MARBA-3410 file (N, C-alpha, C, O; in Angstrom, 1 decimal):
246
48.8,183.9,195.1,49.5,183.7,194.4,51.1,183.9,194.8,52.1,183.2,194.5 ~ 50.9,185.0,195.6,52.4,185.2,196.2,52.8,184.1,197.0,53.9,183.6,196.9 ~ 52.0,183.6,197.8,52.4,182.4,198.6,53.0,181.4,197.8,54.2,181.0,198.0 ~ 52.3,181.0,197.0,52.7,180.0,195.8,54.1,180.1,195.3,54.9,179.1,195.4 ~ 54.4,181.5,194.6,55.7,181.6,194.0,56.7,181.2,195.0,57.7,180.5,194.7
56.4,181.8,196.7,57.7,181.7,197.5,57.8,180.1,197.9,58.9,179.8,198.5 ~ 56.8,179.0,197.8,57.2,178.2,198.0,57.6,177.0,196.9,57.8,175.8,197.2 ~ 57.7,177.6,195.5,58.0,177.0,194.5,59.8,177.5,194.5,60.7,176.9,193.8 ~ 59.8,178.6,195.3,61.5,179.3,194.9,62.0,178.2,196.2,63.0,177.5,196.1 ~ 61.4,178.2,197.1,62.1,177.3,198.1,62.4,175.9,197.7,63.4,175.3,198.0
61.3,175.1,196.9,61.6,173.9,196.4,62.7,173.7,195.5,63.4,172.6,195.4 ~ 62.8,175.0,194.7,63.8,175.1,193.6,65.0,175.0,194.4,65.7,174.1,194.2 ~ 65.2,175.6,195.2,66.4,175.6,195.7,66.9,174.7,196.6,68.1,174.5,196.9 ~ 65.7,174.0,197.2,66.1,172.6,197.9,66.6,171.4,197.0,67.2,170.5,197.5 ~ 66.1,171.6,195.8,66.4,170.5,194.7,67.8,170.9,194.3,68.7,170.1,193.9
68.1,172.1,194.3,69.4,172.6,193.6,70.5,172.4,194.9,71.7,172.2,194.5 ~ 70.3,172.5,195.8,71.1,172.0,197.2,71.6,170.3,197.1,72.7,169.8,197.3 ~ 70.4,169.6,196.6,70.5,168.5,196.9,71.3,167.8,195.5,71.8,166.7,195.4 ~ 71.0,168.8,194.6,71.9,168.4,193.2,73.2,168.6,193.4,73.9,167.9,192.7 ~ 73.9,169.6,194.2,75.2,170.2,194.7,75.5,168.9,195.3,76.5,168.2,194.9
74.8,168.4,196.3,75.6,167.5,197.1,75.7,166.2,196.7,76.4,165.5,197.4 ~ 74.9,165.8,195.6,75.0,164.3,194.9,76.4,164.7,194.0,77.4,164.0,194.0 ~ 76.4,165.5,193.6,77.6,165.8,192.6,78.9,166.0,193.4,80.1,165.8,193.0 ~ 78.6,166.5,194.9,79.9,166.1,195.7,80.3,165.0,196.0,81.5,164.7,195.9 ~ 79.2,163.9,196.4,79.6,162.9,196.8,79.8,161.8,195.5,80.3,160.7,195.8
79.6,162.1,194.5,79.8,161.6,193.4,81.5,161.4,192.9,82.2,160.5,192.5 ~ 81.8,162.8,193.4,83.3,163.2,193.3,83.9,162.2,194.2,84.5,161.3,193.8 ~ 83.7,162.4,195.4,84.3,161.7,196.4,84.4,160.0,196.0,85.5,159.4,196.1 ~ 83.5,159.6,195.7,83.2,158.1,195.2,84.1,157.9,194.0,84.5,156.8,193.9 ~ 84.5,158.9,193.0,85.1,158.5,192.0,86.7,158.1,192.4,87.4,157.3,191.8
87.2,158.9,193.7,88.7,158.8,193.6,88.7,157.4,194.7,89.8,157.3,195.3 ~ 87.9,156.4,195.0,88.4,155.5,195.9,88.4,154.3,194.7,87.8,154.3,193.7 ~ 89.4,153.2,195.3,89.7,152.1,194.2,88.9,151.0,195.0,88.9,150.6,196.2 ~ 88.2,150.6,193.7,87.3,149.5,194.1,87.9,148.3,193.4,88.2,148.3,192.2 ~ 88.2,147.1,194.4,88.5,145.9,194.0,87.6,145.2,193.2,86.4,145.3,193.5
88.0,144.4,192.2,87.4,143.8,191.1,87.6,142.7,191.1,88.5,142.3,192.0 ~ 86.9,141.6,190.3,87.2,140.2,190.4,88.5,139.6,190.2,89.2,140.1,189.4 ~ 88.9,138.5,190.8,90.4,138.0,190.2,90.4,137.4,189.1,89.7,136.5,188.9 ~ 91.1,137.9,188.2,91.6,137.7,187.1,92.2,136.3,186.6,92.9,135.8,187.5 ~ 92.1,135.3,185.4,92.7,134.2,185.3,94.5,134.3,185.2,95.1,135.1,184.5
95.2,133.2,185.9,96.6,133.2,185.7,97.0,133.2,184.0,96.3,132.7,183.1 ~ 98.2,134.1,184.0,98.8,134.5,182.6,99.4,133.1,182.6,99.3,132.3,183.5 ~ 100.1,132.8,181.2,101.2,131.6,180.9,102.5,132.3,181.5,102.7,133.5,181.5 ~ 103.4,131.1,181.9,104.8,131.4,182.3,105.7,132.1,181.0,105.6,131.7,179.8 ~ 106.5,133.1,181.4,107.5,133.4,180.8,108.7,132.8,180.4,109.1,131.9,181.2
109.6,133.1,179.1,110.4,132.3,179.0,111.8,132.6,179.7,112.0,133.8,180.0 ~ 112.6,131.8,179.9,113.9,131.8,181.0,114.8,132.6,180.6,115.3,132.5,179.5 ~ 115.0,133.4,181.5,116.2,134.7,181.3,117.5,134.2,181.0,117.7,133.0,181.0 ~ 118.5,135.3,180.7,119.9,134.9,180.6,120.6,134.6,182.1,120.4,135.0,183.2 ~ 121.6,133.6,181.6,122.2,133.3,183.0,123.2,134.3,183.7,124.1,134.7,182.9
123.2,134.7,184.8,123.6,135.7,185.5,125.3,135.5,185.7,125.9,134.4,185.5 ~ 125.8,136.4,186.2,127.3,136.6,186.2,127.6,135.4,187.4,126.7,135.1,188.3 ~ 128.7,134.9,187.4,129.4,133.8,188.1,129.5,134.5,189.5,129.7,135.7,189.6 ~ 129.3,133.9,190.4,129.4,134.3,192.0,131.0,134.0,192.8,131.7,133.1,192.3 ~ 131.2,134.6,193.9,132.4,134.2,194.2,132.6,132.9,194.9,131.7,132.4,195.5
134.0,132.3,194.7,134.0,130.9,195.1,133.8,130.9,196.8,134.4,131.7,197.6 ~ 133.1,130.0,197.0,133.0,129.5,198.5,134.3,128.9,199.1,135.2,128.3,198.5 ~ 134.1,129.1,200.4,135.2,128.3,201.1,135.3,126.7,200.8,134.4,126.1,200.3 ~ 136.5,126.0,201.2,136.6,124.9,200.6,136.0,123.8,201.7,136.2,124.0,202.9 ~ 135.4,122.6,201.3,134.8,122.0,202.2,135.7,121.0,203.0,136.9,120.9,202.7
135.1,120.2,204.2,136.0,119.5,204.8,136.5,118.1,204.0,135.6,117.6,203.3 ~ 137.6,117.5,204.1,137.8,116.4,203.4,137.1,115.2,203.9,137.0,114.9,205.1 ~ 136.7,114.4,202.9,135.6,113.7,202.8,136.4,112.6,203.3,137.6,112.6,203.3 ~ 135.7,111.6,203.6,136.9,110.0,203.8,137.1,109.1,202.9,136.6,109.1,201.8 ~ 138.1,108.3,203.3,138.5,107.5,202.1,137.8,106.6,201.5,137.2,105.7,202.2
137.8,106.6,200.4,136.8,105.6,199.6,137.4,104.2,199.7,138.5,103.9,200.0 ~ 136.6,103.6,199.3,136.6,101.8,199.6,137.6,101.7,198.1,137.4,102.4,197.1 ~ 138.7,100.7,198.4,139.7,100.3,197.6,138.8,99.8,196.3,137.8,99.2,196.6 ~ 139.1,100.1,195.2,138.3,99.5,194.1,139.2,98.2,193.7,140.3,97.9,194.1 ~ 138.5,97.6,192.9,138.7,96.2,192.2,140.1,96.2,191.4,140.4,97.1,190.6
140.9,95.1,191.7,142.1,95.3,190.8,141.8,94.8,189.4,140.9,94.0,189.2 ~ 142.6,95.7,188.3,142.4,95.5,187.0,142.9,94.3,186.3,143.8,93.6,186.9 ~ 142.5,94.0,185.3,143.2,92.8,184.3,144.5,92.9,184.4,145.0,94.0,184.5 ~ 145.1,91.8,184.4,146.8,91.7,184.3,147.2,92.1,183.0,146.4,92.0,182.1 ~ 148.3,92.5,182.8,148.8,93.5,181.9,149.4,92.5,180.7,149.4,91.3,181.0
149.9,92.7,179.6,150.1,91.8,178.5,151.4,91.5,178.9,152.1,92.2,179.7 ~ 151.9,90.4,178.4,153.4,89.3,178.7,154.3,90.5,178.0,153.9,91.1,177.0 ~ 155.5,90.6,178.7,156.5,91.5,178.0,157.3,90.6,177.1,157.2,89.3,177.1 ~ 158.2,91.4,176.3,159.2,90.8,175.2,160.5,90.0,176.2,161.0,90.4,177.2 ~ 160.6,88.9,175.4,161.7,88.3,176.2,163.2,89.0,176.3,163.5,89.5,175.2
164.0,89.0,177.2,165.0,89.7,177.2,166.0,88.9,176.1,165.8,88.0,175.4 ~ 167.2,90.1,176.4,168.2,89.6,175.6,169.2,88.6,176.1,169.2,88.5,177.4 ~ 170.0,87.8,175.6,170.8,86.9,176.3,172.3,87.9,176.7,173.0,88.6,175.9 ~ 172.4,87.7,177.9,173.5,88.3,178.6,174.9,88.1,177.9,175.3,87.0,177.7 ~ 175.5,88.9,177.7,177.2,88.7,177.1,178.0,88.8,178.3,178.8,89.7,178.4
178.0,87.8,179.2,178.6,87.7,180.4,180.2,87.5,180.1,181.0,87.8,181.0 ~ 180.5,87.0,179.0,181.8,87.1,178.8,182.5,88.1,178.6,183.6,88.2,179.2 ~ 182.0,89.1,177.6,182.7,90.4,177.3,182.5,91.1,178.6,183.4,91.9,178.7 ~ 181.7,91.2,179.8,181.5,91.9,181.0,182.8,91.3,181.6,183.8,92.1,181.7 ~ 182.8,90.1,182.0,183.9,89.5,182.8,185.5,90.0,182.4,186.4,90.3,183.1
185.5,90.0,180.9,187.0,91.0,180.3,187.0,91.9,180.9,187.9,92.0,181.7 ~ 186.1,92.8,180.9,186.0,94.5,181.1,186.4,94.3,182.7,187.1,95.1,183.2 ~ 185.9,93.4,183.4,186.0,93.6,184.9,187.8,93.0,185.0,188.8,93.6,185.5 ~ 187.7,92.0,184.6,189.1,91.5,184.6,190.3,92.7,183.9,191.4,92.7,184.5 ~ 190.2,93.6,182.9,191.2,94.7,182.6,191.1,95.5,183.9,192.1,95.7,184.5
190.0,95.9,184.3,189.7,96.6,185.4,190.8,96.2,186.7,191.6,96.9,187.4 ~ 190.5,94.9,186.6,191.7,94.4,188.0,192.8,94.6,187.7,193.5,94.8,188.7 ~ 193.5,94.5,186.3,194.7,94.5,185.8,195.4,95.9,186.3,196.5,96.1,186.9 ~ 194.2,96.9,185.8,194.7,98.1,185.8,194.9,98.6,187.2,195.7,99.5,187.3 ~ 194.1,98.0,188.3,194.1,98.5,189.8,195.3,98.0,190.0,196.0,98.7,190.8
195.9,96.9,189.5,197.1,96.3,190.2,198.3,97.3,189.4,199.3,97.6,190.0 ~ 198.3,97.7,188.3,199.1,98.4,187.6,199.4,99.8,188.6,200.5,100.3,188.7 ~ 198.2,100.3,189.2,198.2,101.7,189.8,198.8,101.2,191.1,199.9,101.8,191.4 ~ 198.3,100.2,191.9,199.0,99.8,193.2,200.4,100.1,192.9,201.0,101.0,193.5 ~ 201.0,99.1,192.1,202.4,99.1,191.8,203.2,100.7,191.6,204.2,101.1,192.1
202.4,101.3,190.8,203.0,102.6,190.7,202.9,103.4,191.6,203.7,104.4,191.6 ~ 201.9,103.2,192.8,201.7,104.0,193.8,203.2,103.5,194.9,203.9,104.3,195.6 ~ 203.1,102.3,194.8,204.3,101.7,195.7,205.4,102.0,195.0,206.3,102.0,195.8 ~ 205.8,102.2,193.9,207.1,102.7,193.1,207.2,104.1,193.7,208.3,104.5,194.3 ~ 206.2,105.0,193.6,206.3,106.7,193.9,206.6,106.6,195.2,207.3,107.5,195.5
206.3,105.6,196.4,206.8,105.8,197.4,208.0,105.1,197.9,208.6,105.5,198.9 ~ 208.3,104.0,197.2,209.6,103.6,197.5,211.0,104.0,196.8,212.1,104.1,197.3 ~ 210.7,104.3,195.4,211.6,105.1,194.6,211.6,106.4,194.6,212.7,106.8,195.0 ~ 210.8,107.4,194.3,210.7,108.8,194.0,210.7,109.5,195.1,211.4,110.6,195.2 ~ 210.0,109.1,195.9,209.5,110.0,197.6,210.8,109.4,198.5,211.3,110.2,199.4
211.2,108.4,198.3,211.8,107.5,199.5,211.1,107.1,200.4,211.7,107.0,201.5 ~ 209.7,106.6,200.7,209.1,106.4,201.6,208.8,104.7,201.7,208.1,104.2,200.9 ~ 209.4,103.9,202.6,209.0,102.8,202.9,208.1,102.4,203.9,208.0,103.3,204.7 ~ 207.3,101.2,204.1,206.4,101.0,205.1,206.7,99.6,205.5,207.5,98.9,204.8 ~ 205.9,99.1,206.7,205.6,98.1,207.3,204.2,98.0,207.6,203.5,98.8,207.1
203.8,97.1,208.5,202.5,96.9,208.7,202.0,98.0,209.8,200.8,98.3,210.1 ~ 203.1,98.5,210.5,202.8,99.2,211.4,203.4,100.7,211.3,202.9,101.6,212.0 ~ 204.5,100.9,210.5,205.1,102.2,210.5,205.3,102.7,209.1,205.2,101.8,208.2 ~ 205.6,104.0,208.7,206.0,104.4,207.5,207.6,104.9,207.9,207.9,105.1,209.1 ~ 208.3,105.0,207.0,209.8,105.4,207.0,210.0,106.3,205.7,209.8,105.8,204.6
210.5,107.6,206.0,210.8,108.6,204.9,212.3,108.8,205.3,212.7,109.2,206.4 ~ 213.2,108.6,204.3,214.6,109.1,204.2,214.4,110.4,203.3,213.9,110.5,202.2 ~ 215.1,111.4,204.1,215.2,112.6,203.7,216.6,113.0,202.9,217.6,113.0,203.7 ~ 216.8,113.2,201.8,217.9,113.5,201.4,218.3,115.2,201.3,218.4,116.0,200.3 ~ 218.4,115.5,202.5,218.8,117.3,202.6,219.5,117.2,203.8,219.0,117.0,204.9
220.9,117.5,203.7,221.6,117.6,204.8,221.3,118.6,206.0,221.1,119.8,205.7 ~ 221.3,118.1,207.2,220.4,119.0,208.3,221.3,118.8,209.4,221.9,117.6,209.4 ~ 221.6,119.4,210.2,222.0,119.4,211.9,220.9,118.3,212.7,219.7,118.3,212.4 ~ 221.4,117.6,213.5,220.5,116.6,214.3,219.2,117.4,214.9,218.1,116.9,214.9 ~ 219.4,118.4,215.3,218.3,119.3,215.9,217.2,119.6,214.9,216.0,119.5,215.2
217.8,120.0,213.9,216.8,120.5,212.7,216.4,119.4,211.8,215.5,119.6,211.0 ~ 216.9,118.1,211.8,216.3,117.1,211.3,215.5,116.5,212.3,214.5,116.0,211.6 ~ 215.4,116.2,213.6,214.5,116.2,214.6,213.4,116.8,214.1,212.5,116.0,213.8 ~ 213.3,118.0,213.9,212.3,119.2,214.0,211.5,119.2,212.5,210.5,119.8,212.1 ~ 212.5,118.5,211.7,211.7,118.5,210.1,210.8,117.1,210.4,209.6,117.2,210.0
211.1,116.0,211.0,210.3,114.9,211.1,209.1,115.4,211.9,208.0,115.2,211.3 ~ 209.2,115.9,213.0,208.0,116.4,214.0,207.3,117.0,213.1,206.4,116.2,212.7 ~ 207.4,118.4,212.4,206.7,119.1,211.6,205.7,118.2,210.6,204.5,118.5,210.3 ~ 206.5,116.9,210.0,205.6,115.9,209.5,204.7,115.3,209.8,204.0,114.7,209.0 ~ 204.7,115.3,211.5,204.0,114.3,212.2,204.8,113.0,212.7,204.0,112.1,213.1
205.8,112.9,212.7,206.8,111.9,213.1,207.7,112.3,214.1,207.4,113.1,214.9 ~ 209.0,111.6,214.0,210.0,111.7,214.6,211.3,111.0,213.9,211.1,110.3,212.9 ~ 212.6,111.1,214.4,213.7,110.4,213.9,213.4,108.9,214.0,212.7,108.5,214.9 ~ 213.8,108.1,213.3,213.7,106.5,213.3,214.1,106.2,214.5,215.0,106.9,214.9 ~ 213.4,105.2,215.2,214.1,104.4,216.5,214.4,103.2,216.0,213.4,102.6,215.5
215.4,102.5,216.0,215.3,101.0,216.0,215.4,100.3,217.3,216.5,99.9,217.7 ~ 214.5,100.1,217.8,214.5,99.4,219.1,214.7,97.9,219.2,215.0,97.5,220.3 ~ 214.6,97.2,218.4,214.7,96.1,217.9,215.6,95.8,216.8,216.0,96.7,216.1 ~ 216.0,94.5,216.8,217.1,93.9,215.9,216.2,93.9,214.5,216.8,94.1,213.4 ~ 214.9,93.7,214.4,214.4,93.5,213.2,214.1,94.8,212.5,214.1,95.0,211.3
213.8,95.9,213.6,213.5,97.3,213.2,215.2,97.7,212.7,215.3,98.0,211.5 ~ 215.9,97.7,213.3,217.3,98.0,212.9,217.6,97.7,211.7,217.7,98.6,210.9 ~ 217.7,95.8,211.3,217.8,95.7,209.8,217.0,96.2,208.8,217.5,96.2,207.7 ~ 215.9,96.7,208.9,214.8,97.2,208.1,215.3,98.6,207.9,215.3,99.0,206.7 ~ 215.6,99.3,208.7,216.1,100.7,208.4,217.4,100.8,207.7,217.5,101.7,206.8
218.3,100.0,208.1,219.4,99.7,207.3,219.2,99.3,206.0,220.0,99.9,205.2 ~ 218.4,98.6,205.6,218.1,98.2,204.5,217.5,99.1,203.7,217.5,98.9,202.5 ~ 216.9,100.2,204.1,216.4,101.2,203.6,217.5,102.3,203.2,217.6,102.9,202.1 ~ 218.3,102.5,204.2,219.5,103.4,204.0,220.6,102.7,202.8,221.5,103.3,202.1 ~ 220.2,101.6,202.9,221.2,101.0,201.9,220.6,101.1,200.3,221.3,101.4,199.3
219.4,100.8,200.4,218.7,100.9,198.9,218.7,102.2,198.4,219.1,102.3,197.3 ~ 218.4,103.4,199.1,218.9,104.7,199.2,220.0,105.5,198.6,220.2,106.6,198.4 ~ 221.0,104.1,198.5,222.4,104.6,197.9,223.2,105.6,199.1,224.0,106.4,198.8 ~ 222.8,105.4,200.5,223.5,106.2,201.5,224.1,105.3,202.1,223.9,104.1,202.1 ~ 225.2,106.0,202.7,226.3,105.3,203.8,225.7,105.4,205.2,226.0,104.6,206.0
225.1,106.3,205.5,225.1,106.6,207.0,223.7,107.8,207.0,223.3,108.5,206.0 ~ 223.2,107.8,208.2,221.8,108.7,208.2,221.7,108.8,209.9,222.0,108.0,210.7 ~ 221.2,109.8,210.0,220.7,110.4,211.7,219.5,109.5,211.6,218.7,109.4,210.7 ~ 219.7,108.7,213.3,218.4,107.9,213.8,218.1,108.6,215.2,218.9,109.3,215.7 ~ 217.1,108.5,215.5,216.4,109.0,216.6,217.1,108.5,218.2,216.4,108.1,219.0
218.4,108.7,218.3,219.1,108.3,219.4,219.8,109.1,219.7,220.4,109.6,218.7 ~ 220.2,109.7,221.0,221.3,110.5,221.3,221.6,109.9,222.9,221.2,108.9,223.4 ~ 222.7,111.0,223.3,223.0,110.7,224.8,222.5,112.0,225.3,222.5,113.0,224.7 ~ 222.0,111.6,226.9,221.5,112.9,227.7,222.8,113.6,227.9,223.8,112.9,228.0 ~ 222.8,115.1,227.9,223.9,116.0,228.0,224.4,115.9,229.8,225.5,116.2,230.2
223.4,115.6,230.4,223.8,115.3,231.8,224.4,114.1,232.2,225.5,114.2,232.7 ~ 223.8,113.1,232.1,224.0,111.6,232.5,225.0,110.9,231.2,225.9,110.0,231.5 ~ 224.8,111.2,230.1,225.6,110.6,229.2,225.2,109.4,229.0,226.0,108.7,228.5 ~ 223.9,108.9,229.3,223.3,107.6,228.7,222.2,108.0,227.6,221.5,109.0,227.6 ~ 222.4,106.8,226.7,221.7,107.4,225.5,219.8,107.0,225.9,219.4,106.3,226.9
219.2,107.6,225.0,217.9,107.3,225.0,217.3,107.8,223.6,217.9,108.7,223.0 ~ 216.2,107.2,223.0,215.4,107.7,222.0,214.8,108.8,221.9,214.6,109.5,222.9 ~ 214.3,109.2,220.8,213.7,110.7,220.7,212.3,110.8,221.9,212.0,111.8,222.5 ~ 211.7,109.6,221.9,210.6,109.5,222.9,210.8,109.2,224.1,209.9,108.7,224.7 ~ 212.2,109.5,224.8,212.9,109.6,225.9,212.9,108.0,226.8,213.1,107.8,228.0
212.5,107.2,225.8,212.6,106.0,226.2,213.9,105.3,226.2,214.5,105.3,225.2 ~ 214.6,104.6,227.3,216.1,104.5,227.0,216.4,103.2,226.1,215.6,102.7,225.3 ~ 217.6,102.8,226.5,218.0,101.7,225.6,217.9,100.3,226.6,218.2,100.3,227.8 ~ 217.5,99.4,226.1,216.7,98.2,226.7,217.9,96.9,226.5,219.0,97.0,226.9 ~ 217.3,96.0,225.8,217.9,94.7,225.4,218.7,94.9,224.1,219.7,94.1,224.0
218.5,95.6,223.2,219.2,95.8,221.8,220.2,97.0,221.7,220.0,98.1,222.1 ~ 221.0,96.7,221.3,222.1,97.7,220.8,222.7,97.2,219.4,222.4,96.1,218.9 ~ 223.5,98.1,218.8,224.2,97.8,217.8,225.4,98.7,217.2,225.7,99.0,216.0 ~ 225.8,99.1,218.3,227.2,99.9,218.3,228.1,99.1,217.1,228.0,98.0,216.8 ~ 228.8,99.8,216.8,229.9,99.4,215.5,231.0,98.7,216.3,231.3,97.6,215.9
231.6,99.3,217.3,232.7,98.5,218.2,232.3,98.6,219.8,231.7,99.6,220.1 ~ 232.6,97.6,220.6,232.4,97.7,221.7,233.0,99.0,222.3,234.0,99.5,221.7 ~ 232.5,99.6,223.1,232.8,101.1,223.9,232.5,102.6,223.2,232.5,103.6,223.8 ~ 232.3,102.3,221.7,231.9,103.4,221.0,230.8,104.5,221.2,230.7,105.6,220.7 ~ 229.7,103.9,222.3,228.7,104.6,223.0,229.5,105.6,223.6,229.1,106.7,223.5
230.8,105.1,224.3,231.4,106.6,225.2,232.1,107.4,224.3,232.4,108.5,224.8 ~ 232.6,107.3,222.8,233.2,108.4,222.1,232.6,109.6,222.3,231.7,109.8,223.0 ~ 233.2,110.6,221.4,233.0,112.1,221.3,231.4,112.1,220.6,231.2,111.2,219.8 ~ 230.7,112.8,221.0,229.4,113.1,220.2,228.3,112.5,220.8,228.2,111.3,221.1 ~ 227.5,113.3,221.0,226.0,112.9,221.8,225.0,112.5,221.0,224.0,112.1,221.5
225.1,112.6,219.6,224.0,111.9,218.8,224.5,110.8,218.0,225.7,110.6,218.1 ~ 223.8,110.0,217.1,224.1,108.7,216.6,223.5,108.7,215.2,222.4,109.2,214.8 ~ 224.4,108.1,214.5,224.1,107.9,212.8,224.1,106.4,212.7,224.9,105.7,213.3 ~ 223.3,106.0,211.8,223.1,104.4,211.3,224.0,104.3,210.0,223.6,105.0,209.1 ~ 224.9,103.6,209.9,225.4,103.1,208.6,224.6,102.1,208.0,223.8,101.4,208.6
224.8,102.0,206.6,224.1,101.3,205.8,224.2,99.7,206.3,223.4,98.8,206.0 ~ 225.1,99.5,207.1,225.5,98.1,207.5,224.3,97.5,208.8,223.8,96.4,209.0 ~ 223.9,98.8,209.5,223.2,98.5,210.7,223.8,98.9,211.7,223.1,98.6,212.7 ~ 224.9,99.4,211.9,225.7,100.0,213.1,225.8,101.3,213.4,225.9,102.2,212.6 ~ 225.8,101.4,214.9,225.5,102.7,215.0,226.9,103.3,215.4,227.8,102.6,215.8
227.0,104.7,215.2,228.1,105.3,215.5,227.9,106.8,216.2,227.1,107.6,215.8 ~ 228.7,107.1,217.3,228.2,108.5,217.8,228.7,109.6,216.8,229.8,109.6,216.4 ~ 228.0,110.4,216.4,228.2,111.7,215.8,228.0,113.2,216.2,227.2,113.6,217.1 ~ 228.8,114.1,215.6,228.7,115.5,216.1,227.2,115.7,215.5,226.8,115.4,214.3 ~ 226.4,116.3,216.7,225.0,116.8,216.4,225.0,117.9,215.4,224.0,118.0,214.7
226.3,118.8,215.4,226.1,119.9,214.5,226.4,119.5,213.0,226.0,120.1,212.1 ~ 227.0,118.1,213.0,227.3,117.6,211.2,225.7,117.9,210.8,224.7,117.5,211.4 ~ 225.8,118.7,209.3,224.7,117.9,208.5,224.6,117.0,207.8,225.4,116.6,207.0 ~ 223.4,116.5,208.1,223.5,114.8,207.2,222.0,114.4,207.2,221.2,114.6,208.0 ~ 222.0,113.7,205.9,220.8,112.8,205.7,220.4,112.3,207.0,221.1,112.0,208.0
218.9,112.2,207.0,218.0,111.4,208.1,217.1,110.7,207.5,216.8,110.8,206.3 ~ 216.4,109.7,208.9,215.3,109.0,208.4,214.3,109.3,209.6,214.7,109.4,210.7 ~ 213.2,109.5,209.2,212.2,109.8,209.7,211.1,108.6,209.9,211.0,107.8,209.0 ~ 210.3,108.4,211.2,209.3,107.4,211.2,208.2,108.0,211.8,208.1,109.0,212.6 ~ 207.2,107.1,211.3,205.7,107.4,211.5,204.7,106.5,211.6,204.5,105.7,210.7
204.0,106.4,212.8,203.2,105.3,213.1,201.8,105.6,212.3,201.2,106.7,212.3 ~ 201.3,104.3,211.7,200.2,104.3,210.6,198.7,104.8,211.3,197.9,105.5,210.6 ~ 198.6,104.5,212.6,197.8,105.2,213.3,197.4,106.7,213.7,196.3,107.2,214.1 ~ 198.8,107.2,213.4,198.8,108.5,213.3,198.4,109.6,212.1,197.4,109.5,211.4 ~ 199.4,110.6,212.1,199.4,111.1,210.8,200.1,110.6,210.0,201.1,110.0,210.5
200.1,110.5,208.7,201.0,110.1,207.4,201.8,110.8,207.3,201.7,111.9,207.9 ~ 202.8,110.6,206.8,203.9,111.4,206.5,203.8,112.0,205.3,203.4,111.5,204.3 ~ 204.2,113.6,205.3,204.0,114.6,204.3,204.8,114.1,203.0,205.8,113.4,203.1 ~ 204.3,114.4,201.8,205.0,114.0,200.7,205.8,115.2,200.2,206.5,115.1,199.2 ~ 205.8,116.5,201.0,206.7,117.7,200.4,207.9,117.5,201.5,208.0,117.5,202.7
209.1,117.1,200.2,210.3,117.0,201.1,211.0,118.4,201.1,212.1,118.5,201.7
END
């Protein structure tokens, strides 16, 4: 009986050991993930809200020029124009011409009467009603851009004489004087007397006085250069125009 009890005890312990081993294996298996069968696909969800706008990207390259489109339909016919009142406009233009003519006459009057300026196709002449010595008179003309008047021809001499007469003067300095060394007369531009002279009397060029004055008759007479006298300036039109400041 004692032997039977020992075997029973051993068998009981063996079963108990197996039981513990089985329980440990069960715990280990319970921690493992076992893949199940693939389920069915669910339904699509609803569309979400629009997200925020992203940054603007770089500009693309310019595309090729497109083909010209077809011409559009013609426009509507315009209204007829009004009749030109040409007669009225011609009258206005005519009045403008009259006004321009009056303005030219006024300018000529200003030159001829008020300022004492006369002109030809090539020159201006200015009578300065201010008594000065010959040297000062010449300098005054030069400061205005000219010189004392030089009557180098009979026509020029007659013209200058008529200007002196129209100004109500009896005489005025002109741009002619005798050289101090030789005694021969020459114009202010250093050109000598040539084919034309207008001395008041024969031999008057040899009288006392190296400067020359012109009478309203056109005659030349020697004059004292230190005498204060009115004078005539001459200006070429291609050069500087005479100053109006007297």
